[in-house]
N, C-alpha and C positions, 0 to 999 in steps of 0.2 A: 472469422469467429461463427461458431454455431450459435445461431439464436434460440432462444428458449419461448415457446407457447403458451400462452393462458387464455384460459375462456371465461368470460363475463356474461353475466347474467344482470340485465338492464331491465329496468321499468320508466316509463316515462309518459309523462302528460303533454301529447303533441298538439295542444291548442296553438301555441305560440310559434313553433317551428314549420319550414316549409319542409316536412318531411325527414328521412331519417338521412340520405345520401348529401354529399357535400356539394354544394352548388355555389359558384362564385356570386357574392354579394349578397346572399342568402343564410338566416341563421338557421343550423340545422342540428338535428341530436348528434349525428356524428361528427359533425365540426366542433360541436360545443366539448364532445370527450376528447377528441384528438387533441383540443387547445388545452385542455386541462393536462392530458398527459406530457403534453410536450412542456407546460410548466414545471412540472413534476421530475420528470427526466432530464431534460436540457437537451432535449434532441426529438425530432418529429417520430410519433407514434402512428402507424397508420392501424386501424381496426377493421375487420370485414363481420358484416352481420349476416345472420341467417334470411335475411328477409328484409326489403327497405321498403319502410311505410312511406305513405303519401304525405303531403303537408294537412296537418290537423289529425292526424290519425295517431292513436296511442298505443303502449304496449306495456301488458303486464310481465313477458316475460321473453323479451328478446336476447337473443343469444348473439354472442361475436366473439371472435379471436384477436389475440394482437402476438405479435414477436417483442421480445425484449432482449436486449445484451447481456445483461445480468438477474441472477434469480432474486427477486424483492422479496421482504417481507408482505406476503399477502393482504395479511390482517391490516398492516400499517397502510399499503398501497390502497386498501378499500375503504379505509378513514380518510386518507389524504384526497383521494378523488370527491370523494362526497363532500368534503369541506370546501372544495372549490367549484365543483358543479352548481350551478343553478337548480333551486329546488325542485325544479319541474323534473328533473333527470336524475335517477340513482340508482347508481350499481349495486344490486343487492348480493353479490358473490362474485368470487374471482379464483379460479381453481387453475392447477397446472395440468397440462393436458399433451399429448405425444405430438410430435412435431408435425405427424400426418394429418392430425385432425385439422378439418374444415369446417367453419362454422353453417356455409351455406351450401357447398357440395354435400356433405356428410346427411344434412337434413332430408329425411325424407317424407315428412309432413309438416304442414303448418296449418295452425288453427286460429280463425278467427272468430269475433262473437259481434254482433252488432245487436244494439239496445234501442230502444223505441219507448217513450213515456208517455200515454195516453192523459196523464195529468200534470197540470204547471209545477216545474219544481225550480229549487234555485240551488239547491246544494247540488245536483247532478246535472245540471244543464251544462256543463262542458264537455258531459260523458254519454250523452242520451239526444236523440233525432225527438222532440217533443210534437207530436203527432196527434191531432184530436178528431180523427177519421174512423168510423168503425172500420173494424178490420176482419174479412173470413179468415181466422186462422186456418181452418181446413184445406180452403183454396190454394191458399200460398205454400201448406204443406206439399200441396199435391205437385206444385210448381217446385220444391225443394226435392222432390221425387223423382222427376224428370231430368234434373242437372247429374244425377248420381252418376258415376261412373265416369269412361271418357269421353269425352267430348271436345268440339271444337267453339273455344268461347269468345269468337271475335267480336259479335255481336254485344258483348259486355266488355270490350276492351279499349282504352282510349284511341280516340284515331290518330293521334298526333305519334302515338307509341310506336318505337323502332323494332320491336319485338315480330320476328318473322313465323315463330311457330304459337299458334294459338290453341295448341291440345293441352287440356289439363284432366285430369283424373280426380274427380271428388270422391272421397271416401264416405263422408257422411255429411248431410245436411238437414238441418231440422228448425223450424220454426216451435217456441214454447214460452208460456206463460211463467213469470216467477218474480216474485216479491214486489207486485204492480207493475212489472216491466213485460215486454215483449221481446224476445231476445231471437236472433237468429244465429246458430252457430255452423260454422262451415268447417271442414277440414279436406285438404287436397296437397298433393305433391306440389303444387307451384299455382301462384297467382296471377293474372295478369294487371297490366296499370289500371286501377278505378275498376278491377272485376266485382269485387265483392260489393261495392257501394251501387253499381248499376244493375247488379242482381237484386239487391234490395229494394232499391226505386222501381224495378219494372214488377216485382213481387208486392208491392205495395198496391201498384196500379193495379194488379190482379185482386187484392184484397178488397178494395174499395170497387171492384165491381167494372172499371174502366175497360178491361180485357179478360177473355176466360183463358183455362187451360189449353185447349186447343191455339189459341194466338201464343201463348207464352211457348207452347211446343215451336211454333214457325218461326218465332223469334229468334229461338236457340238455332235454328238451322239455318236462318237467312245468312250470317257472317258479317251481319252489317251494323254497327253502331247504331245507326240512325232508327234502327226498326225496334229499339228497344226502349224503354222508359229513362226520365233523367235518372242522374245518380244522386242517390240519399247523402246526404249531410255528412262530412268526415267525421265529425263532434262524437259519432254515434256507436264508430268503429274502433275496435283493440285488437292487437295481436297478442292472443290468450298464451298461446305454447308452440314450441317447435319439437317435434319428434326426431329421435336419431334411432336407427336402425340397431345399435350397442350403447354401452353403457358409456359414459363419457366423465 
């Protein structure tokens, strides 16, 4: 029987989840959505996402695809899914796509934004790193310029990661102030496990004056996670957007 493929656009608050990917004994975003789909259809439905966010990381526009035996009323399915899912996870849209579409392999760029608040906040506490140090934005943007292009990011990858290739092509990276927050936006073809948080933590060390730009450049070249700074907290990181080469 020929399967029918659908694309999901998903938003979630990752605070209480052990990341996106299904893990035995852990509550994950993928696991919650697949469980909801199984309840609705009566058989297991597997979903594949464009990116696998880490524990505690959020997403504004995660993209995933799934295959179904029959064509559903997508509007009704959308309402049913959001009715079953916990309020921390919301499916924003469901669209029919060609069977050859692949949420992960067809993605050409992924964009993350990290948020830092220099002021105490109750409403944003789950989505920002509350950091009260004075940071030098000019120096942090100098580091952002250094990582542009194709580099080996092993220094910013978790040591227990099983990935063999650490090469990523960073198309855009910039720090900027907005609405009382300090934001770091980075866009690349792929990201390693813990990469953005390690970059942010090391750039904050630079912004605090604990290292200089030459040391940052040497850290990038070292290929050793121990040379970089500590990872920034997961709560400040959000997967903002997935880019595809053609309209889907």
